[in-house]
N, C-alpha and C positions, 0 to 999 in steps of 0.2 A: 504494500500500500504506500502511496505517496501523495503529496499535494503540492501545488504551486499556487502562490497568491499572485494573480495577474494584476490586480489593482488593490492597493492597500485597504484592509478591512477597517472601516471607520471606528474610531475609538471615542466618539463624543458621548456615548452612553456607558463608558467605563469598560468596554470590551478589552480583555487582556489576552485572549486566545480563543480557541474553539476545540470542540471534540467532534469526532466522526463516529457515528454509531447507528443504532436503530431505535425505534420507539421503545421506551422502557429501559434501554441500556445505552444512554447517549455517548459513552466513552468505549463502546465495544471494540472499536478498531484502532483508534488513535486519539491522543491528546496533544494539542499544539498550543504552545504558550510563548509569551514574551515577544521577542523580536521577530518571531516567525509569522507575524501578521502583517508585516510590511510588504510593499510591492516587490516582487521578485523572490520572496522567501520560498525555499524549497524544503520539504520535510520528506523523510523516508522511514524505513523500518526502525530506526533508532527512536522514533516517536510513538511506537505502538504501545498502547496502554497495558499496564500490568495485569489487566483483567483477562488476558488470554489472547486477545486480538483476532480470534477466529470464531466462526460460528457455522452451524449447519442450517440451511434454509431450503425447504423443499418446494418453494414457490417464490415468485418475484417479491422482493422486500424493499421498501423505501429506505434509502440511506439518508440520515439526517446530520446536518451540521448544526451544532448548538453553541452559542456564545458562552464564554466563561468570563467571570469577573464583571459582567454587566450584560447589556443587550446589544445585538447588532443594530446599526443605525441606518440600514438601507443602502449603504455604499460598500463597494469592494466586490471582487470576483476571485473565487478560488476554484481551481480545477482539482478534482480528487480522482485518483486512479485506484481502482480495486481490482485485483487479479483473483479470478475464481476458477474453480475446477469442477467440471461436471463428472460425477461418478455414477456409473450405471451399475445397477444390481445384476448380478449373474444368477441365472436360474439353474446353474449346474449343481448337482448333488455329489458331494465328495464321500 
């Protein structure tokens, strides 16, 4: 997982970072803080949250960015890349 801030995330409402996750587990995949909210900031696997960073979903699931330290102010653009693997169940009997 990685993210790139294309346009600085506004801090007028106290935003100090963001988390990437799913509903109910907002930091499931990554926690980004501090200077990583400025334009051109890049995050990678070193920012994966200690909660595990992985999950199993058997259907399409919305990914959420949640502001930390305050609220988003409607400005800024972040591209988030999540790599996933499709696992097919085998019907073989061993």
